[in-house]
C-alpha positions in Angstrom: 167.0 77.3 74.8 170.6 77.0 73.6 172.0 78.8 76.7 170.2 76.4 78.9 171.6 73.2 77.2 175.2 74.8 77.1 174.8 75.8 80.7 175.5 79.4 80.0 173.3 82.2 81.3 172.8 85.8 80.6 173.4 88.6 83.2 170.3 90.0 85.1 170.0 93.5 84.1 168.5 95.9 87.2 165.2 97.0 85.9 164.4 100.9 87.4 161.6 101.5 89.7 159.3 103.1 87.1 159.6 100.0 84.7 158.6 97.4 87.6 155.8 95.2 87.1 152.5 96.6 88.6 151.8 95.0 92.3 148.9 93.2 91.5 145.7 93.5 90.0 143.0 96.2 90.8 140.8 93.5 92.6 143.4 91.9 94.6 144.7 95.4 96.7 144.4 95.0 100.5 146.3 98.4 101.6 145.3 101.3 100.0 147.0 104.8 100.2 144.8 107.7 99.7 146.4 110.9 98.9 144.9 114.7 98.7 147.8 116.8 97.3 148.1 120.1 98.2 151.2 122.6 98.5 150.5 123.6 102.4 148.6 120.4 103.5 148.8 117.2 101.5 146.8 114.6 103.4 147.2 110.9 103.4 145.3 108.1 104.9 146.1 104.3 104.6 143.4 101.6 105.2 143.7 98.0 105.2 140.7 95.6 103.9 140.2 93.1 106.3 137.9 90.3 104.9 135.9 93.0 102.7 135.8 95.7 105.6 138.0 98.8 105.8 140.1 99.1 108.8 142.2 102.0 109.9 146.1 102.0 109.8 147.5 105.7 109.4 146.6 109.2 108.4 147.8 112.6 108.9 148.7 115.8 107.2 152.0 117.1 105.6 152.0 120.8 106.7 154.5 123.1 105.0 154.6 126.5 106.5 153.5 129.7 104.3 157.0 131.4 104.4 158.5 128.2 103.0 159.4 128.5 99.1 157.4 126.1 96.8 160.5 123.9 95.8 160.8 123.4 99.8 157.5 122.1 100.1 157.6 120.0 97.1 160.6 118.4 98.8 159.2 118.0 101.8 155.9 116.2 100.1 157.7 114.0 98.1 159.9 112.5 101.0 157.4 112.4 103.5 155.3 109.9 101.7 158.7 108.1 100.5 159.0 107.8 104.5 155.3 106.7 104.8 155.5 104.3 102.1 158.4 102.5 104.0 156.6 102.2 107.0 153.3 101.3 105.8 153.7 99.1 102.5 150.7 99.9 100.8 149.7 98.1 97.3 147.7 101.1 95.6 147.2 104.4 95.9 144.1 106.7 95.2 144.6 110.1 94.5 142.5 113.1 94.2 142.0 114.0 90.5 142.3 117.3 88.7 139.7 119.9 89.4 139.1 123.1 87.5 140.3 126.2 89.7 139.1 129.8 88.6 142.7 130.8 89.2 145.3 129.7 86.9 148.1 130.1 89.6 146.4 128.0 92.0 146.0 125.4 89.3 149.7 125.3 88.5 150.7 125.3 92.1 148.1 122.2 92.7 149.8 120.3 89.7 153.1 120.9 91.3 152.0 119.2 94.7 150.5 116.5 92.8 153.4 115.8 90.8 155.4 115.6 93.8 152.9 112.9 95.2 152.9 111.1 92.1 156.4 110.9 91.7 157.3 109.3 95.2 154.0 107.0 94.8 155.1 105.8 91.8 158.7 105.6 92.8 157.4 102.7 95.1 155.9 100.8 92.3 152.2 101.2 93.4 149.5 101.4 90.8 147.9 104.8 91.1 144.3 105.5 90.3 142.5 109.0 90.4 139.1 109.9 91.2 137.3 113.0 90.8 136.4 115.1 94.4 132.4 114.9 93.8 132.9 111.0 92.7 134.6 110.6 96.4 131.8 112.8 98.4 129.1 110.8 96.4 130.6 107.4 97.6 131.1 108.5 101.0 128.3 110.8 101.8 125.9 110.2 99.2 125.8 113.7 97.8 128.3 114.8 95.5 128.6 118.6 96.9 128.8 117.5 100.5 130.8 119.7 102.6 134.2 118.8 104.2 133.1 118.4 107.7 130.4 115.9 106.4 133.2 113.7 104.5 135.0 113.8 107.6 132.2 112.7 110.1 131.3 109.6 107.5 134.9 108.7 107.8 134.9 108.9 111.3 131.9 106.6 111.6 132.7 103.9 108.8 136.5 103.6 110.3 135.0 103.8 113.9 137.7 106.5 114.7 137.7 107.8 118.5 137.8 111.4 117.1 137.3 113.2 113.8 140.3 113.3 111.6 141.8 116.5 110.6 140.2 117.9 107.1 142.8 116.9 104.8 143.6 113.4 106.2 140.2 112.9 106.2 140.0 113.6 102.4 142.6 111.0 101.8 140.9 108.3 104.0 137.7 109.1 101.8 139.8 108.6 98.7 140.8 105.1 100.1 137.4 104.4 100.9 135.8 105.4 97.6 138.4 103.3 96.0 138.0 100.3 98.2 134.3 100.5 97.7 134.7 100.7 93.8 137.0 97.6 93.7 134.2 95.7 95.5 131.7 96.1 92.6 131.1 96.6 89.0 131.3 100.1 88.0 130.5 101.7 84.7 133.0 104.1 85.0 135.9 102.7 86.8 138.8 104.9 88.5 141.0 105.9 86.0 145.0 104.6 86.3 147.4 107.2 86.1 
């Protein structure tokens, strides 16, 4: 208060991206990014909620050849998501939650891919929520153990797509759609914020 009266001002200190305030509250999100992380094929899907209805914006898969080392794949995943978020500024991210793999090595590799994706999305200042794969399938198909093809067909139908999306992109779009569905209603177990 005394600084105001005297006319002196404090210098504004820059705030790092990881300390920035959240973009908005969960109920106000309009553009949702879904991410299905995997080392060799990370799927992404972006939808926009227009008057409560989902509209397709973008989808694809970040492919990494089997000959690439893991570090190169992780760098590509992070950079590709950064580029996507510059082109399609989302307000929230729905990411596939961890699942329990029987193979420890597979779980570690999946965790690394998920970490690269989380870091890239967090840098952009988005709120990140995780959804369990079974919960997504339940929300989209109505059956928690549905096959990938059933999920892809339902995503195609809901978003009125001309052709079936690629499997990883379909899973990412399903994540975005399931999150949008959750935010429109009261849920006993809301998505977990990461």
